[in-house]
matplotlib code that plots the C-alpha trace (Angstrom):
import matplotlib.pyplot as plt

x = [-37.4, -39.4, -38.7, -35.8, -38.5, -39.1, -42.9, -44.5, -46.9, -49.6, -50.8, -53.9, -53.5, -52.5, -51.6, -51.6, -51.7, -50.6, -51.9, -54.6, -58.4, -60.0, -63.4, -63.4, -66.2, -67.1, -69.5, -68.9, -68.4, -69.6, -66.8, -66.9, -67.5, -70.9, -71.8, -74.9, -74.5, -71.7, -70.9, -68.8, -66.0, -64.0, -60.4, -56.7, -53.8, -53.0, -56.5, -57.4, -54.8, -56.1, -59.7, -59.1, -57.2, -60.0, -63.1, -61.9, -59.1, -60.4, -57.4, -57.4, -56.3, -56.1, -55.5, -53.5, -54.8, -56.4, -60.1, -62.1, -65.2, -67.7, -70.3, -67.7, -65.5, -68.5, -69.3, -65.7, -65.6, -68.8, -67.0, -63.8, -65.9, -68.0, -64.9, -63.8, -60.8, -59.9, -59.4, -56.4, -57.4, -55.7, -58.8, -59.3, -62.2, -63.6, -64.0, -67.2, -65.7, -62.2, -61.4, -59.4, -60.7, -60.8, -59.3, -61.5, -60.3, -62.3, -62.0, -64.2, -63.9, -63.5, -64.7, -63.1, -60.6, -61.3, -58.9, -59.9, -59.1, -58.0, -57.5, -57.5, -58.7, -56.3, -56.5, -56.1, -56.1, -56.1, -53.8, -51.1, -51.0, -50.0, -46.6, -44.2, -45.7, -49.4, -49.6, -48.6, -46.7, -45.5, -49.0, -50.2, -47.4, -47.5, -50.8, -48.9, -48.8, -47.5, -47.1, -46.9, -47.8, -47.5, -47.1, -45.7, -48.8, -49.0, -45.3, -45.9, -48.6, -46.5, -43.0, -44.1, -46.0, -42.8, -41.3, -44.5, -44.0, -40.2, -41.3, -43.9, -41.5, -38.8, -41.4, -42.7, -39.1, -38.4, -41.5, -40.7, -43.2, -42.5, -42.6, -43.9, -44.1, -45.8, -43.8, -47.0, -45.2, -47.5, -46.0, -48.8, -48.4, -44.6, -44.6, -46.1, -44.0, -40.4, -40.4, -38.3, -35.2, -37.2, -39.3, -36.1, -34.4, -37.7, -38.6, -34.9, -34.9, -38.2, -37.1, -34.1, -36.6, -38.6, -38.6, -41.2, -41.3, -44.2, -43.5, -43.3, -40.4, -41.5, -41.8, -38.3, -36.7, -38.5, -39.2, -35.8, -33.6, -32.7, -31.4, -33.2, -34.7, -37.0, -40.4, -42.2, -41.1, -42.6, -44.1, -45.6, -45.8, -42.1, -40.6, -37.0, -36.6, -38.1, -36.0, -33.0, -33.3, -33.6, -29.8, -29.6, -32.4, -31.0, -27.5, -28.9, -31.2, -29.9, -32.5, -35.3, -36.3, -39.4, -39.8, -43.1, -45.4, -48.3, -47.7, -50.4, -50.8, -53.7, -55.3, -58.2, -59.9, -61.8, -59.5, -56.2, -53.6, -52.7, -49.8, -47.4, -43.8, -42.0, -38.5, -38.5, -35.3, -33.1, -35.6, -37.9, -41.5, -44.0, -47.8, -49.9, -51.3, -55.1, -57.2, -59.4, -62.6, -62.3, -65.1, -63.0, -59.2, -58.7, -57.4, -56.1, -52.6, -53.7, -55.7, -52.4, -50.5, -53.2, -53.3, -49.7, -49.3, -52.0, -49.9, -46.8, -48.5, -50.0, -46.5, -47.6, -45.1, -43.9, -45.7, -48.9, -48.1, -47.8, -50.8, -53.1, -52.0, -52.4, -55.9, -57.2, -55.9, -57.6, -60.8, -60.9, -60.9, -64.3, -66.0, -66.9, -64.9, -61.6, -61.8, -62.7, -66.0, -64.3, -64.6, -61.6, -63.1, -63.2, -59.6, -58.4, -60.2, -59.0, -55.5, -55.8, -56.9, -60.7, -62.8, -65.9, -68.3, -71.4, -71.4, -74.5]
y = [-24.2, -25.1, -28.3, -28.9, -29.7, -27.8, -28.3, -27.0, -24.1, -25.1, -28.0, -29.4, -32.3, -31.6, -35.4, -38.3, -41.8, -45.1, -48.4, -50.9, -50.4, -52.9, -53.4, -54.2, -56.4, -55.4, -57.3, -54.8, -56.3, -59.8, -62.1, -63.4, -67.0, -65.8, -63.1, -62.9, -59.4, -56.9, -53.4, -52.7, -50.0, -49.0, -48.6, -49.0, -47.4, -45.2, -44.4, -43.5, -40.6, -39.2, -39.5, -37.8, -34.9, -34.5, -34.9, -33.2, -30.9, -29.7, -30.6, -31.9, -35.5, -38.5, -42.2, -44.5, -48.0, -51.1, -51.2, -54.3, -54.0, -55.9, -55.0, -54.9, -52.5, -50.3, -50.2, -49.2, -46.7, -45.0, -44.4, -43.2, -40.6, -39.8, -38.9, -36.5, -38.5, -38.4, -41.9, -42.9, -46.5, -49.4, -51.4, -55.1, -57.4, -60.0, -63.4, -64.0, -66.8, -66.4, -62.7, -60.6, -59.4, -56.3, -57.6, -58.2, -57.6, -59.1, -57.2, -57.6, -54.7, -56.8, -55.2, -54.4, -57.2, -59.0, -57.7, -56.9, -59.7, -59.0, -61.3, -61.2, -62.6, -61.1, -64.0, -63.0, -59.3, -57.0, -54.4, -57.2, -57.5, -53.9, -53.4, -50.8, -49.2, -49.4, -45.7, -42.9, -41.0, -38.3, -37.4, -37.4, -35.3, -32.9, -31.5, -30.7, -32.9, -31.4, -34.7, -38.4, -41.0, -44.8, -47.4, -50.7, -52.7, -52.1, -52.9, -56.3, -57.5, -59.0, -58.9, -56.0, -53.7, -52.3, -51.6, -49.6, -47.6, -47.0, -45.9, -43.6, -42.1, -41.4, -39.7, -37.7, -36.6, -35.7, -33.6, -31.7, -33.5, -34.4, -38.1, -39.8, -43.4, -45.1, -48.2, -50.0, -53.3, -56.2, -59.5, -61.6, -60.0, -60.2, -63.7, -65.1, -63.0, -63.6, -62.8, -60.4, -60.3, -59.4, -56.9, -55.1, -55.3, -54.1, -51.3, -50.2, -49.5, -47.6, -45.4, -44.2, -42.0, -40.8, -37.3, -37.9, -41.3, -42.5, -45.4, -46.5, -48.4, -51.9, -50.5, -49.0, -52.1, -54.8, -52.7, -50.9, -53.0, -50.2, -51.4, -50.2, -51.3, -54.3, -53.3, -54.7, -52.2, -51.0, -47.8, -47.3, -43.6, -43.2, -41.3, -41.9, -45.2, -43.7, -40.7, -42.9, -44.6, -41.4, -41.0, -44.5, -43.7, -40.6, -41.9, -44.7, -42.2, -38.7, -37.2, -38.0, -34.7, -35.9, -39.0, -39.3, -41.8, -42.3, -43.5, -45.7, -47.5, -49.9, -50.5, -52.5, -52.5, -49.4, -47.4, -46.0, -43.4, -41.5, -39.4, -38.7, -37.8, -36.2, -35.6, -32.7, -31.5, -32.2, -31.1, -33.3, -32.6, -34.4, -34.2, -34.1, -37.4, -37.9, -40.7, -42.1, -44.0, -45.9, -46.8, -48.4, -48.3, -49.1, -46.1, -44.0, -44.1, -43.0, -40.2, -38.9, -39.2, -37.3, -34.5, -34.2, -34.0, -31.2, -29.3, -29.7, -28.7, -25.7, -24.5, -24.5, -24.5, -28.0, -27.9, -27.3, -29.9, -32.8, -31.7, -31.6, -35.2, -36.3, -34.6, -35.9, -39.5, -39.3, -38.2, -40.7, -43.6, -42.2, -43.0, -46.4, -47.1, -46.4, -42.8, -39.6, -38.1, -35.2, -31.6, -29.3, -27.2, -30.1, -31.1, -27.6, -27.2, -30.5, -29.7, -26.3, -28.0, -28.2, -30.5, -32.9, -30.4, -30.1, -27.6, -25.4]
z = [-18.9, -15.7, -13.8, -16.3, -18.9, -22.1, -22.2, -25.4, -24.6, -26.9, -29.2, -30.8, -28.2, -24.7, -23.9, -26.0, -24.4, -25.9, -24.2, -24.2, -23.4, -21.3, -19.6, -15.9, -14.5, -11.1, -8.9, -6.0, -2.6, -3.8, -4.6, -8.2, -7.2, -5.7, -8.1, -10.2, -11.7, -12.2, -13.4, -16.4, -16.1, -19.1, -18.2, -19.0, -17.1, -20.0, -21.0, -17.3, -17.5, -20.7, -19.6, -16.2, -17.8, -20.2, -18.0, -14.8, -15.9, -19.2, -21.4, -24.9, -24.9, -27.2, -27.1, -29.6, -29.0, -30.6, -31.2, -32.2, -34.4, -32.3, -29.5, -26.6, -28.7, -29.4, -25.6, -24.9, -27.7, -26.4, -23.0, -24.7, -26.4, -23.4, -21.5, -24.2, -25.4, -29.1, -30.4, -32.8, -33.4, -35.2, -36.1, -35.9, -37.1, -34.7, -36.3, -34.2, -32.2, -30.9, -31.4, -31.4, -28.2, -26.0, -22.7, -19.6, -16.2, -13.2, -10.0, -6.9, -4.4, -1.2, 2.2, 5.4, 6.3, 2.9, 0.3, -3.3, -5.9, -9.5, -12.4, -16.2, -19.4, -21.9, -24.4, -28.0, -27.0, -29.9, -28.1, -27.6, -31.3, -32.0, -33.6, -34.9, -38.0, -36.9, -36.1, -38.3, -35.6, -38.0, -39.0, -35.3, -34.0, -36.8, -35.4, -32.2, -29.1, -25.8, -23.9, -24.7, -22.0, -21.8, -19.1, -18.0, -18.3, -22.0, -22.3, -20.7, -23.1, -25.8, -27.5, -29.9, -27.5, -25.9, -29.4, -30.2, -27.1, -28.0, -31.5, -30.2, -27.6, -30.2, -32.5, -29.6, -28.6, -32.2, -32.2, -29.0, -26.8, -23.1, -22.6, -19.4, -18.4, -15.4, -14.5, -13.2, -12.6, -12.6, -11.8, -13.1, -16.6, -16.7, -15.4, -18.6, -20.9, -19.7, -16.0, -14.1, -16.5, -19.5, -17.6, -16.5, -19.9, -21.7, -19.2, -19.1, -23.0, -22.6, -19.7, -21.8, -23.8, -20.6, -18.9, -16.3, -14.4, -12.1, -9.9, -6.3, -4.7, -5.9, -9.4, -9.3, -7.7, -9.8, -13.0, -13.3, -11.2, -8.9, -5.5, -2.4, 1.0, 1.3, -0.3, 2.7, 5.2, 8.5, 7.3, 3.8, 4.4, 5.0, 1.9, 2.8, 1.0, -2.2, -2.1, -1.3, -4.7, -6.8, -7.1, -8.6, -11.0, -12.2, -12.5, -14.9, -16.7, -16.4, -18.8, -16.3, -14.6, -12.5, -10.4, -8.4, -6.6, -4.2, -0.6, 0.6, 4.0, 3.9, 7.3, 5.8, 2.2, 2.9, 5.2, 3.8, 4.8, 1.6, 0.7, -2.3, -3.0, -6.0, -7.0, -9.4, -11.1, -7.9, -5.3, -3.2, -2.3, 0.1, 0.0, 3.2, 4.5, 4.2, 5.9, 3.2, 3.3, 0.1, -2.2, -5.0, -5.0, -8.6, -10.6, -7.6, -9.1, -12.4, -10.7, -8.9, -12.3, -14.1, -11.6, -11.5, -15.2, -15.3, -12.7, -14.9, -18.1, -16.3, -15.1, -11.5, -8.5, -7.7, -4.3, -6.1, -8.7, -6.1, -4.1, -7.2, -8.0, -4.4, -4.1, -7.4, -6.7, -3.2, -4.7, -7.3, -4.5, -3.4, -6.7, -8.3, -11.4, -12.7, -14.1, -12.5, -11.5, -9.6, -10.7, -11.0, -8.1, -5.8, -6.6, -6.1, -2.8, -1.3, -2.5, -0.6, 2.7, 2.0, 4.1, 3.4, 4.9, 2.8, 0.0, -0.1]

ax = plt.figure().add_subplot(projection="3d")
ax.plot(x, y, z, "-o")
ax.set_aspect("equal")
plt.show()
């Protein structure tokens, strides 16, 4: 039992994610109020992990989610399949006028001293209508699933989505799968669904079922109600505050064996210092610090989570586990869009100390 986790050696699905699929409209460096065109990125915090693990790391992944039968749904479904992710859909019919809809996220990239801007249209979102009983978990897990993953964005969408997560997690645990959760605390989403108190009550019930937890200091403080230093501290790269909160996390949730996060110091929109830290079964590990020239920062945290999960599923040493997550997350910020364009060779080379010299 490595890392304190009893990870199944094999399965027809290496990782199954549960969450919401969205499409992100991206006008690049042009702010939306001046934009006349944009790119479409298919995304979703939980989907990104499954897509990255499939496309870059070569694992067998799946996604349990809502799908609407209309052109936007077809666009998103094409990208799900292109990334090699097996869909487990609860299907909804679109009424031609009001939905249900696949959510839209609007996100301009900013540039230099101008920060990125993110806002949502999740009105009548199909994923928010998911409820317990919508997925046949027994049939899904009977095929053999090694790892089950979900996140805080999906849990905030409605009163029923968190219950779907808990239902899925309990089924995963009963089937012997490892369960992970990315806290991904988003104040805008929780503000319209009950605020901080509901967030902490909801996330607390979810984390009772979790083995591997991803989240930074703000996530731990606001999502779990764990006390700690002020989130706005002098150095974003100092791991001491994060490690200082772990004892409280493990005291509240003793079944948690891994807690990890990225550390990011934003100098300007396109220049970041990047590191990562992990607590793995009582030991602490810190990745190197890299100086990043950022193309698109969206999805970097999901890139870290997917690289780390690959390392854990592969049984690698903890130092390699965190370096793979750190390296993949760093590389992901150099591509446009939310999901990976990296190769496994690039990730391993960067994790081992590789440079940006031309490859001939």
